[in-house]
N, CA, C and O atoms as CSV, one atom per row, in Angstrom:
chain,resi,resn,atom,element,x,y,z
A,1,MET,N,N,0.904,-16.688,0.338
A,1,MET,CA,C,-0.424,-16.275,0.722
A,1,MET,C,C,-0.840,-15.149,-0.269
A,1,MET,O,O,-0.246,-14.071,-0.237
A,2,PRO,N,N,-1.806,-15.372,-1.111
A,2,PRO,CA,C,-2.275,-14.303,-2.002
A,2,PRO,C,C,-3.034,-13.212,-1.233
A,2,PRO,O,O,-3.706,-13.453,-0.231
A,3,ILE,N,N,-2.879,-12.009,-1.768
A,3,ILE,CA,C,-3.586,-10.870,-1.128
A,3,ILE,C,C,-4.839,-10.591,-1.837
A,3,ILE,O,O,-4.802,-10.308,-3.035
A,4,PRO,N,N,-5.996,-10.650,-1.162
A,4,PRO,CA,C,-7.266,-10.388,-1.847
A,4,PRO,C,C,-7.329,-9.018,-2.384
A,4,PRO,O,O,-7.062,-8.069,-1.646
A,5,ARG,N,N,-7.673,-8.840,-3.654
A,5,ARG,CA,C,-7.794,-7.442,-4.246
A,5,ARG,C,C,-8.767,-6.549,-3.487
A,5,ARG,O,O,-8.604,-5.330,-3.446
A,6,SER,N,N,-9.742,-7.144,-2.908
A,6,SER,CA,C,-10.817,-6.412,-2.203
A,6,SER,C,C,-10.201,-5.515,-1.045
A,6,SER,O,O,-10.734,-4.443,-0.758
A,7,ILE,N,N,-9.105,-5.959,-0.408
A,7,ILE,CA,C,-8.551,-5.106,0.676
A,7,ILE,C,C,-7.607,-4.027,0.106
A,7,ILE,O,O,-7.078,-3.215,0.865
A,8,LEU,N,N,-7.386,-4.011,-1.261
A,8,LEU,CA,C,-6.630,-2.916,-1.868
A,8,LEU,C,C,-7.461,-1.941,-2.622
A,8,LEU,O,O,-6.956,-0.908,-3.060
A,9,THR,N,N,-8.723,-2.231,-2.791
A,9,THR,CA,C,-9.512,-1.327,-3.666
A,9,THR,C,C,-10.807,-0.767,-3.116
A,9,THR,O,O,-11.342,0.160,-3.724
A,10,LYS,N,N,-11.347,-1.248,-2.029
A,10,LYS,CA,C,-12.590,-0.787,-1.547
A,10,LYS,C,C,-12.458,0.205,-0.403
A,10,LYS,O,O,-11.748,-0.040,0.573
A,11,GLY,N,N,-13.133,1.291,-0.534
A,11,GLY,CA,C,-13.274,2.325,0.592
A,11,GLY,C,C,-11.909,2.644,1.179
A,11,GLY,O,O,-10.892,2.710,0.489
A,12,ASP,N,N,-11.945,2.843,2.522
A,12,ASP,CA,C,-10.740,3.092,3.232
A,12,ASP,C,C,-9.890,1.870,3.273
A,12,ASP,O,O,-10.403,0.752,3.213
A,13,LEU,N,N,-8.595,2.052,3.373
A,13,LEU,CA,C,-7.706,0.860,3.533
A,13,LEU,C,C,-7.815,0.398,5.027
A,13,LEU,O,O,-7.264,1.029,5.930
A,14,PRO,N,N,-8.530,-0.699,5.233
A,14,PRO,CA,C,-8.816,-1.068,6.628
A,14,PRO,C,C,-7.652,-1.719,7.295
A,14,PRO,O,O,-6.885,-2.449,6.667
A,15,ASP,N,N,-7.510,-1.443,8.632
A,15,ASP,CA,C,-6.676,-2.309,9.486
A,15,ASP,C,C,-7.439,-3.614,9.715
A,15,ASP,O,O,-8.618,-3.616,10.071
A,16,LEU,N,N,-6.729,-4.718,9.499
A,16,LEU,CA,C,-7.328,-5.979,9.645
A,16,LEU,C,C,-6.587,-6.822,10.673
A,16,LEU,O,O,-5.376,-6.675,10.839
A,17,ASP,N,N,-7.287,-7.681,11.348
A,17,ASP,CA,C,-6.683,-8.645,12.208
A,17,ASP,C,C,-6.987,-10.001,11.619
A,17,ASP,O,O,-8.113,-10.490,11.716
A,18,LEU,N,N,-5.967,-10.624,10.995
A,18,LEU,CA,C,-6.120,-11.874,10.199
A,18,LEU,C,C,-5.890,-13.080,11.014
A,18,LEU,O,O,-5.062,-13.047,11.925
A,19,ARG,N,N,-6.555,-14.123,10.752
A,19,ARG,CA,C,-6.449,-15.349,11.511
A,19,ARG,C,C,-6.260,-16.520,10.541
A,19,ARG,O,O,-6.827,-16.532,9.449
A,20,VAL,N,N,-5.448,-17.510,10.960
A,20,VAL,CA,C,-5.279,-18.766,10.243
A,20,VAL,C,C,-6.540,-19.599,10.480
A,20,VAL,O,O,-6.859,-19.961,11.613
A,21,VAL,N,N,-7.262,-19.900,9.369
A,21,VAL,CA,C,-8.525,-20.714,9.473
A,21,VAL,C,C,-8.378,-22.147,9.008
A,21,VAL,O,O,-9.244,-22.994,9.226
A,22,ARG,N,N,-7.223,-22.392,8.344
A,22,ARG,CA,C,-7.010,-23.800,7.891
A,22,ARG,C,C,-5.476,-24.011,7.864
A,22,ARG,O,O,-4.715,-23.138,7.449
A,23,GLY,N,N,-5.077,-25.166,8.309
A,23,GLY,CA,C,-3.632,-25.458,8.350
A,23,GLY,C,C,-3.037,-24.792,9.629
A,23,GLY,O,O,-3.742,-24.545,10.607
A,24,SER,N,N,-1.723,-24.517,9.573
A,24,SER,CA,C,-1.099,-23.908,10.687
A,24,SER,C,C,-0.020,-22.913,10.208
A,24,SER,O,O,0.546,-23.047,9.123
A,25,TRP,N,N,0.232,-21.930,11.054
A,25,TRP,CA,C,1.293,-20.910,10.740
A,25,TRP,C,C,2.649,-21.515,11.183
A,25,TRP,O,O,2.729,-22.172,12.221
A,26,PRO,N,N,3.698,-21.285,10.392
A,26,PRO,CA,C,5.015,-21.810,10.767
A,26,PRO,C,C,5.476,-21.240,12.114
A,26,PRO,O,O,5.366,-20.039,12.361
A,27,ALA,N,N,5.988,-22.113,12.971
A,27,ALA,CA,C,6.469,-21.690,14.309
A,27,ALA,C,C,7.792,-20.921,14.141
A,27,ALA,O,O,8.573,-21.159,13.219
A,28,GLY,N,N,7.994,-20.002,15.068
A,28,GLY,CA,C,9.267,-19.339,15.095
A,28,GLY,C,C,9.396,-18.062,14.263
A,28,GLY,O,O,10.426,-17.391,14.330
A,29,LEU,N,N,8.419,-17.731,13.516
A,29,LEU,CA,C,8.446,-16.481,12.727
A,29,LEU,C,C,8.317,-15.298,13.538
A,29,LEU,O,O,7.473,-15.281,14.434
A,30,THR,N,N,9.090,-14.267,13.314
A,30,THR,CA,C,9.005,-13.040,14.025
A,30,THR,C,C,9.136,-11.854,13.026
A,30,THR,O,O,9.450,-12.073,11.856
A,31,GLY,N,N,8.907,-10.665,13.461
A,31,GLY,CA,C,9.044,-9.434,12.652
A,31,GLY,C,C,7.810,-9.177,11.784
A,31,GLY,O,O,6.700,-9.616,12.088
A,32,HIS,N,N,8.046,-8.466,10.721
A,32,HIS,CA,C,6.969,-8.026,9.866
A,32,HIS,C,C,7.409,-8.208,8.402
A,32,HIS,O,O,8.598,-8.226,8.082
A,33,MET,N,N,6.412,-8.339,7.546
A,33,MET,CA,C,6.605,-8.272,6.137
A,33,MET,C,C,6.065,-7.002,5.648
A,33,MET,O,O,4.960,-6.635,6.048
A,34,VAL,N,N,6.756,-6.276,4.797
A,34,VAL,CA,C,6.275,-4.956,4.308
A,34,VAL,C,C,6.071,-5.117,2.821
A,34,VAL,O,O,6.932,-5.648,2.118
A,35,ILE,N,N,4.937,-4.661,2.347
A,35,ILE,CA,C,4.613,-4.675,0.940
A,35,ILE,C,C,4.448,-3.302,0.456
A,35,ILE,O,O,3.750,-2.506,1.085
A,36,SER,N,N,5.074,-2.966,-0.671
A,36,SER,CA,C,4.977,-1.677,-1.312
A,36,SER,C,C,4.120,-1.822,-2.512
A,36,SER,O,O,4.309,-2.744,-3.305
A,37,THR,N,N,3.160,-0.918,-2.676
A,37,THR,CA,C,2.244,-0.973,-3.804
A,37,THR,C,C,1.688,0.433,-4.037
A,37,THR,O,O,2.095,1.395,-3.385
A,38,SER,N,N,0.754,0.528,-4.975
A,38,SER,CA,C,0.153,1.771,-5.213
A,38,SER,C,C,-1.331,1.686,-4.862
A,38,SER,O,O,-1.912,0.600,-4.872
A,39,ASP,N,N,-1.945,2.831,-4.553
A,39,ASP,CA,C,-3.368,2.877,-4.121
A,39,ASP,C,C,-4.210,2.616,-5.354
A,39,ASP,O,O,-4.357,3.522,-6.173
A,40,GLN,N,N,-4.740,1.497,-5.523
A,40,GLN,CA,C,-5.564,1.153,-6.649
A,40,GLN,C,C,-6.887,1.938,-6.692
A,40,GLN,O,O,-7.528,2.012,-7.740
A,41,ARG,N,N,-7.281,2.503,-5.595
A,41,ARG,CA,C,-8.496,3.289,-5.571
A,41,ARG,C,C,-8.340,4.604,-6.432
A,41,ARG,O,O,-9.336,5.226,-6.802
A,42,THR,N,N,-7.099,4.992,-6.728
A,42,THR,CA,C,-6.909,6.157,-7.521
A,42,THR,C,C,-6.901,5.841,-9.055
A,42,THR,O,O,-6.670,6.718,-9.888
A,43,HIS,N,N,-7.170,4.529,-9.383
A,43,HIS,CA,C,-7.365,4.072,-10.767
A,43,HIS,C,C,-6.127,4.379,-11.656
A,43,HIS,O,O,-6.278,4.948,-12.737
A,44,PRO,N,N,-4.959,4.020,-11.221
A,44,PRO,CA,C,-3.808,4.142,-12.155
A,44,PRO,C,C,-3.917,3.186,-13.319
A,44,PRO,O,O,-4.556,2.138,-13.216
A,45,LEU,N,N,-3.256,3.567,-14.495
A,45,LEU,CA,C,-3.331,2.640,-15.599
A,45,LEU,C,C,-2.339,1.494,-15.382
A,45,LEU,O,O,-2.489,0.445,-16.009
A,46,HIS,N,N,-1.350,1.654,-14.532
A,46,HIS,CA,C,-0.407,0.587,-14.237
A,46,HIS,C,C,-0.241,0.568,-12.730
A,46,HIS,O,O,-0.297,1.619,-12.093
A,47,ALA,N,N,-0.035,-0.622,-12.139
A,47,ALA,CA,C,-0.026,-0.821,-10.724
A,47,ALA,C,C,1.085,0.015,-10.044
A,47,ALA,O,O,0.992,0.275,-8.844
A,48,PHE,N,N,2.087,0.421,-10.751
A,48,PHE,CA,C,3.202,1.199,-10.098
A,48,PHE,C,C,2.884,2.660,-9.918
A,48,PHE,O,O,3.601,3.347,-9.191
A,49,PHE,N,N,1.817,3.180,-10.562
A,49,PHE,CA,C,1.721,4.645,-10.710
A,49,PHE,C,C,0.580,5.284,-9.911
A,49,PHE,O,O,0.190,6.407,-10.231
A,50,GLY,N,N,0.057,4.659,-8.943
A,50,GLY,CA,C,-0.896,5.344,-8.085
A,50,GLY,C,C,-0.171,5.987,-6.869
A,50,GLY,O,O,1.058,6.003,-6.811
A,51,ASP,N,N,-0.951,6.508,-5.913
A,51,ASP,CA,C,-0.336,7.041,-4.700
A,51,ASP,C,C,0.301,5.865,-3.955
A,51,ASP,O,O,-0.194,4.739,-3.997
A,52,GLY,N,N,1.410,6.157,-3.273
A,52,GLY,CA,C,2.210,5.089,-2.665
A,52,GLY,C,C,1.526,4.581,-1.402
A,52,GLY,O,O,1.023,5.367,-0.599
A,53,VAL,N,N,1.512,3.232,-1.230
A,53,VAL,CA,C,0.978,2.572,-0.055
A,53,VAL,C,C,2.034,1.612,0.474
A,53,VAL,O,O,2.670,0.886,-0.290
A,54,LEU,N,N,2.214,1.619,1.809
A,54,LEU,CA,C,2.969,0.555,2.472
A,54,LEU,C,C,2.101,-0.191,3.332
A,54,LEU,O,O,1.314,0.399,4.072
A,55,MET,N,N,2.185,-1.549,3.295
A,55,MET,CA,C,1.425,-2.410,4.107
A,55,MET,C,C,2.314,-3.278,4.955
A,55,MET,O,O,3.310,-3.832,4.490
A,56,ARG,N,N,1.931,-3.385,6.211
A,56,ARG,CA,C,2.746,-4.169,7.166
A,56,ARG,C,C,1.947,-5.377,7.629
A,56,ARG,O,O,0.792,-5.238,8.030
A,57,LEU,N,N,2.513,-6.488,7.582
A,57,LEU,CA,C,1.881,-7.766,8.089
A,57,LEU,C,C,2.752,-8.324,9.143
A,57,LEU,O,O,3.913,-8.656,8.904
A,58,ALA,N,N,2.166,-8.437,10.389
A,58,ALA,CA,C,2.934,-9.079,11.490
A,58,ALA,C,C,3.154,-10.524,11.175
A,58,ALA,O,O,2.200,-11.177,10.752
A,59,LEU,N,N,4.339,-11.089,11.345
A,59,LEU,CA,C,4.625,-12.463,11.075
A,59,LEU,C,C,4.422,-13.374,12.331
A,59,LEU,O,O,4.552,-14.597,12.270
A,60,ALA,N,N,4.110,-12.736,13.413
A,60,ALA,CA,C,3.833,-13.479,14.635
A,60,ALA,C,C,2.485,-13.013,15.116
A,60,ALA,O,O,2.182,-11.826,15.005
A,61,PRO,N,N,1.631,-13.928,15.668
A,61,PRO,CA,C,0.337,-13.485,16.133
A,61,PRO,C,C,0.438,-12.618,17.429
A,61,PRO,O,O,1.331,-12.788,18.259
A,62,GLY,N,N,-0.512,-11.706,17.536
A,62,GLY,CA,C,-0.588,-10.910,18.761
A,62,GLY,C,C,-1.220,-11.749,19.926
A,62,GLY,O,O,-1.470,-12.947,19.794
A,63,PRO,N,N,-1.453,-11.064,21.042
A,63,PRO,CA,C,-1.995,-11.807,22.176
A,63,PRO,C,C,-3.335,-12.464,21.934
A,63,PRO,O,O,-3.671,-13.447,22.595
A,64,ASP,N,N,-4.122,-11.929,20.979
A,64,ASP,CA,C,-5.388,-12.459,20.676
A,64,ASP,C,C,-5.324,-13.556,19.529
A,64,ASP,O,O,-6.351,-14.063,19.079
A,65,GLY,N,N,-4.097,-13.878,19.098
A,65,GLY,CA,C,-3.941,-14.879,18.109
A,65,GLY,C,C,-4.067,-14.438,16.671
A,65,GLY,O,O,-3.926,-15.239,15.747
A,66,ALA,N,N,-4.343,-13.108,16.480
A,66,ALA,CA,C,-4.485,-12.547,15.144
A,66,ALA,C,C,-3.154,-11.892,14.638
A,66,ALA,O,O,-2.309,-11.438,15.409
A,67,PHE,N,N,-3.049,-11.884,13.323
A,67,PHE,CA,C,-1.923,-11.240,12.649
A,67,PHE,C,C,-2.355,-9.873,12.173
A,67,PHE,O,O,-3.341,-9.758,11.444
A,68,ALA,N,N,-1.630,-8.816,12.573
A,68,ALA,CA,C,-1.968,-7.462,12.254
A,68,ALA,C,C,-1.653,-7.069,10.818
A,68,ALA,O,O,-0.494,-7.151,10.411
A,69,TRP,N,N,-2.602,-6.663,10.066
A,69,TRP,CA,C,-2.431,-6.111,8.675
A,69,TRP,C,C,-2.666,-4.631,8.712
A,69,TRP,O,O,-3.791,-4.211,8.982
A,70,ARG,N,N,-1.695,-3.835,8.462
A,70,ARG,CA,C,-1.787,-2.366,8.617
A,70,ARG,C,C,-1.336,-1.685,7.303
A,70,ARG,O,O,-0.138,-1.532,7.063
A,71,PRO,N,N,-2.277,-1.290,6.481
A,71,PRO,CA,C,-1.928,-0.549,5.232
A,71,PRO,C,C,-2.020,0.942,5.501
A,71,PRO,O,O,-2.894,1.382,6.248
A,72,ARG,N,N,-1.132,1.725,4.906
A,72,ARG,CA,C,-1.148,3.184,5.032
A,72,ARG,C,C,-0.763,3.821,3.696
A,72,ARG,O,O,0.203,3.396,3.062
A,73,VAL,N,N,-1.513,4.837,3.268
A,73,VAL,CA,C,-1.170,5.621,2.181
A,73,VAL,C,C,-0.069,6.643,2.660
A,73,VAL,O,O,-0.203,7.303,3.691
A,74,ILE,N,N,0.971,6.718,1.876
A,74,ILE,CA,C,2.004,7.681,2.313
A,74,ILE,C,C,1.506,9.070,2.124
A,74,ILE,O,O,1.076,9.450,1.036
A,75,ASP,N,N,1.561,9.816,3.162
A,75,ASP,CA,C,1.035,11.219,3.155
A,75,ASP,C,C,2.006,12.127,2.563
A,75,ASP,O,O,2.553,12.998,3.239
A,76,SER,N,N,2.247,11.951,1.288
A,76,SER,CA,C,3.233,12.787,0.552
A,76,SER,C,C,2.569,14.064,0.083
A,76,SER,O,O,1.341,14.147,0.099
A,77,PRO,N,N,3.327,15.058,-0.331
A,77,PRO,CA,C,2.728,16.308,-0.879
A,77,PRO,C,C,1.836,16.008,-2.076
A,77,PRO,O,O,0.815,16.669,-2.268
A,78,SER,N,N,2.223,14.983,-2.911
A,78,SER,CA,C,1.345,14.763,-4.087
A,78,SER,C,C,-0.006,14.146,-3.682
A,78,SER,O,O,-1.022,14.387,-4.332
A,79,VAL,N,N,-0.004,13.385,-2.648
A,79,VAL,CA,C,-1.323,12.803,-2.128
A,79,VAL,C,C,-2.197,13.911,-1.622
A,79,VAL,O,O,-3.393,13.934,-1.914
A,80,ARG,N,N,-1.631,14.845,-0.860
A,80,ARG,CA,C,-2.351,15.956,-0.361
A,80,ARG,C,C,-2.958,16.868,-1.481
A,80,ARG,O,O,-4.084,17.362,-1.418
A,81,LEU,N,N,-2.061,17.030,-2.526
A,81,LEU,CA,C,-2.520,17.877,-3.628
A,81,LEU,C,C,-3.622,17.137,-4.446
A,81,LEU,O,O,-4.559,17.781,-4.918
A,82,ARG,N,N,-3.522,15.841,-4.611
A,82,ARG,CA,C,-4.582,15.086,-5.305
A,82,ARG,C,C,-5.910,15.187,-4.605
A,82,ARG,O,O,-6.957,15.333,-5.235
A,83,ARG,N,N,-5.853,15.106,-3.271
A,83,ARG,CA,C,-7.046,15.173,-2.481
A,83,ARG,C,C,-7.772,16.527,-2.678
A,83,ARG,O,O,-9.000,16.588,-2.726
A,84,ARG,N,N,-6.968,17.611,-2.791
A,84,ARG,CA,C,-7.543,18.974,-2.984
A,84,ARG,C,C,-7.931,19.239,-4.427
A,84,ARG,O,O,-8.909,19.938,-4.691
A,85,LEU,N,N,-7.140,18.664,-5.399
A,85,LEU,CA,C,-7.330,18.991,-6.835
A,85,LEU,C,C,-7.334,17.717,-7.659
A,85,LEU,O,O,-6.465,17.566,-8.518
A,86,PRO,N,N,-8.240,16.814,-7.454
A,86,PRO,CA,C,-8.218,15.486,-8.180
A,86,PRO,C,C,-8.235,15.670,-9.693
A,86,PRO,O,O,-7.688,14.842,-10.422
A,87,GLU,N,N,-8.882,16.791,-10.193
A,87,GLU,CA,C,-8.967,16.973,-11.655
A,87,GLU,C,C,-7.650,17.283,-12.258
A,87,GLU,O,O,-7.526,17.184,-13.479
A,88,ALA,N,N,-6.621,17.664,-11.487
A,88,ALA,CA,C,-5.260,18.027,-12.019
A,88,ALA,C,C,-4.425,16.755,-12.275
A,88,ALA,O,O,-3.345,16.833,-12.861
A,89,PHE,N,N,-4.921,15.599,-11.840
A,89,PHE,CA,C,-4.131,14.373,-11.968
A,89,PHE,C,C,-4.675,13.490,-13.061
A,89,PHE,O,O,-5.856,13.145,-13.020
A,90,THR,N,N,-3.871,13.103,-14.041
A,90,THR,CA,C,-4.288,12.267,-15.178
A,90,THR,C,C,-3.408,11.018,-15.224
A,90,THR,O,O,-2.183,11.091,-15.324
A,91,PRO,N,N,-4.101,9.839,-15.145
A,91,PRO,CA,C,-3.344,8.600,-15.253
A,91,PRO,C,C,-2.959,8.355,-16.688
A,91,PRO,O,O,-3.751,8.577,-17.604
A,92,GLY,N,N,-1.709,7.885,-16.886
A,92,GLY,CA,C,-1.255,7.564,-18.273
A,92,GLY,C,C,-0.435,6.326,-18.198
A,92,GLY,O,O,-0.193,5.791,-17.116
A,93,PRO,N,N,0.013,5.844,-19.377
A,93,PRO,CA,C,0.778,4.620,-19.448
A,93,PRO,C,C,2.119,4.657,-18.787
A,93,PRO,O,O,2.687,3.599,-18.517
A,94,LEU,N,N,2.668,5.838,-18.507
A,94,LEU,CA,C,3.927,5.929,-17.902
A,94,LEU,C,C,3.886,6.677,-16.532
A,94,LEU,O,O,4.894,7.213,-16.070
A,95,GLY,N,N,2.730,6.688,-15.932
A,95,GLY,CA,C,2.610,7.294,-14.615
A,95,GLY,C,C,1.342,8.153,-14.570
A,95,GLY,O,O,0.638,8.334,-15.564
A,96,THR,N,N,1.098,8.656,-13.401
A,96,THR,CA,C,0.043,9.635,-13.152
A,96,THR,C,C,0.684,11.003,-13.216
A,96,THR,O,O,1.585,11.315,-12.437
A,97,ASN,N,N,0.209,11.836,-14.163
A,97,ASN,CA,C,0.863,13.140,-14.345
A,97,ASN,C,C,-0.016,14.235,-13.809
A,97,ASN,O,O,-1.238,14.115,-13.718
A,98,SER,N,N,0.676,15.340,-13.448
A,98,SER,CA,C,-0.023,16.498,-12.977
A,98,SER,C,C,0.902,17.676,-13.189
A,98,SER,O,O,2.069,17.466,-13.517
A,99,PRO,N,N,0.455,18.875,-13.024
A,99,PRO,CA,C,1.355,20.053,-13.116
A,99,PRO,C,C,2.347,20.042,-11.984
A,99,PRO,O,O,3.333,20.777,-12.038
A,100,PHE,N,N,2.126,19.223,-10.932
A,100,PHE,CA,C,3.048,19.107,-9.842
A,100,PHE,C,C,4.118,18.112,-9.924
A,100,PHE,O,O,5.007,18.083,-9.073
A,101,GLY,N,N,4.073,17.234,-10.980
A,101,GLY,CA,C,4.968,16.141,-11.143
A,101,GLY,C,C,4.269,14.835,-11.283
A,101,GLY,O,O,3.039,14.828,-11.339
A,102,SER,N,N,4.959,13.720,-11.345
A,102,SER,CA,C,4.377,12.437,-11.537
A,102,SER,C,C,4.378,11.615,-10.226
A,102,SER,O,O,5.072,11.947,-9.266
A,103,LEU,N,N,3.592,10.555,-10.224
A,103,LEU,CA,C,3.449,9.695,-8.968
A,103,LEU,C,C,3.946,8.318,-9.280
A,103,LEU,O,O,3.755,7.814,-10.387
A,104,THR,N,N,4.583,7.705,-8.315
A,104,THR,CA,C,4.895,6.234,-8.375
A,104,THR,C,C,4.716,5.668,-6.959
A,104,THR,O,O,4.769,6.393,-5.966
A,105,ALA,N,N,4.505,4.355,-6.906
A,105,ALA,CA,C,4.523,3.677,-5.624
A,105,ALA,C,C,5.906,3.680,-5.081
A,105,ALA,O,O,6.857,3.948,-5.816
A,106,PRO,N,N,6.064,3.375,-3.746
A,106,PRO,CA,C,7.358,3.273,-3.120
A,106,PRO,C,C,8.239,2.152,-3.814
A,106,PRO,O,O,7.706,1.110,-4.196
A,107,LEU,N,N,9.447,2.357,-3.955
A,107,LEU,CA,C,10.363,1.361,-4.569
A,107,LEU,C,C,11.387,0.934,-3.597
A,107,LEU,O,O,11.897,1.773,-2.854
A,108,PRO,N,N,11.744,-0.378,-3.542
A,108,PRO,CA,C,12.786,-0.885,-2.649
A,108,PRO,C,C,14.120,-0.130,-2.917
A,108,PRO,O,O,14.517,0.097,-4.060
A,109,GLU,N,N,14.768,0.235,-1.825
A,109,GLU,CA,C,16.060,0.962,-1.900
A,109,GLU,C,C,16.851,0.537,-0.771
A,109,GLU,O,O,16.647,1.012,0.346
A,110,GLY,N,N,17.815,-0.403,-1.011
A,110,GLY,CA,C,18.689,-0.843,0.028
A,110,GLY,C,C,17.880,-1.540,1.110
A,110,GLY,O,O,17.199,-2.525,0.825
A,111,ARG,N,N,17.938,-1.068,2.313
A,111,ARG,CA,C,17.128,-1.666,3.476
A,111,ARG,C,C,15.833,-0.906,3.727
A,111,ARG,O,O,15.179,-1.129,4.746
A,112,GLY,N,N,15.455,-0.025,2.830
A,112,GLY,CA,C,14.213,0.738,3.015
A,112,GLY,C,C,13.488,0.882,1.743
A,112,GLY,O,O,13.654,0.060,0.841
A,113,PHE,N,N,12.643,1.948,1.618
A,113,PHE,CA,C,11.885,2.225,0.450
A,113,PHE,C,C,12.145,3.689,0.014
A,113,PHE,O,O,12.393,4.552,0.857
A,114,LEU,N,N,12.087,3.957,-1.288
A,114,LEU,CA,C,12.243,5.233,-1.789
A,114,LEU,C,C,10.870,5.672,-2.180
A,114,LEU,O,O,10.291,5.037,-3.061
A,115,ALA,N,N,10.286,6.705,-1.608
A,115,ALA,CA,C,8.976,7.152,-1.960
A,115,ALA,C,C,9.085,8.515,-2.651
A,115,ALA,O,O,9.625,9.468,-2.089
A,116,HIS,N,N,8.557,8.589,-3.895
A,116,HIS,CA,C,8.562,9.779,-4.653
A,116,HIS,C,C,7.573,10.772,-4.052
A,116,HIS,O,O,6.389,10.459,-3.920
A,117,ALA,N,N,8.016,11.901,-3.704
A,117,ALA,CA,C,7.161,12.865,-3.025
A,117,ALA,C,C,7.027,14.143,-3.840
A,117,ALA,O,O,7.409,15.220,-3.381
A,118,ALA,N,N,6.503,14.029,-5.008
A,118,ALA,CA,C,6.379,15.204,-5.883
A,118,ALA,C,C,5.412,16.213,-5.258
A,118,ALA,O,O,5.167,17.272,-5.834
């Protein structure tokens, strides 16, 4: 299932309730799928180097038949600093740099994610 770029780049990262409109969803799926990416609204030069975002997609429908899509920007110290001092952050080919350190999206680490919290 491709992820529309519009839900990664426009305004606030919205909570969505997704529905199957064609075909059918496989029976018996449970749990969640977690996607690690960077916040494209911060205009990084590479997809790995914006503020970290984790997105959760429910693999089973809720009581209303919809699948919950829940994206969240990781509230790291670097995100809070960027919100206060956006001019201090400069995107570059090897990351977003600032006097406070560099930024990367969360990376898979064992059974979880490693989030850089500069």
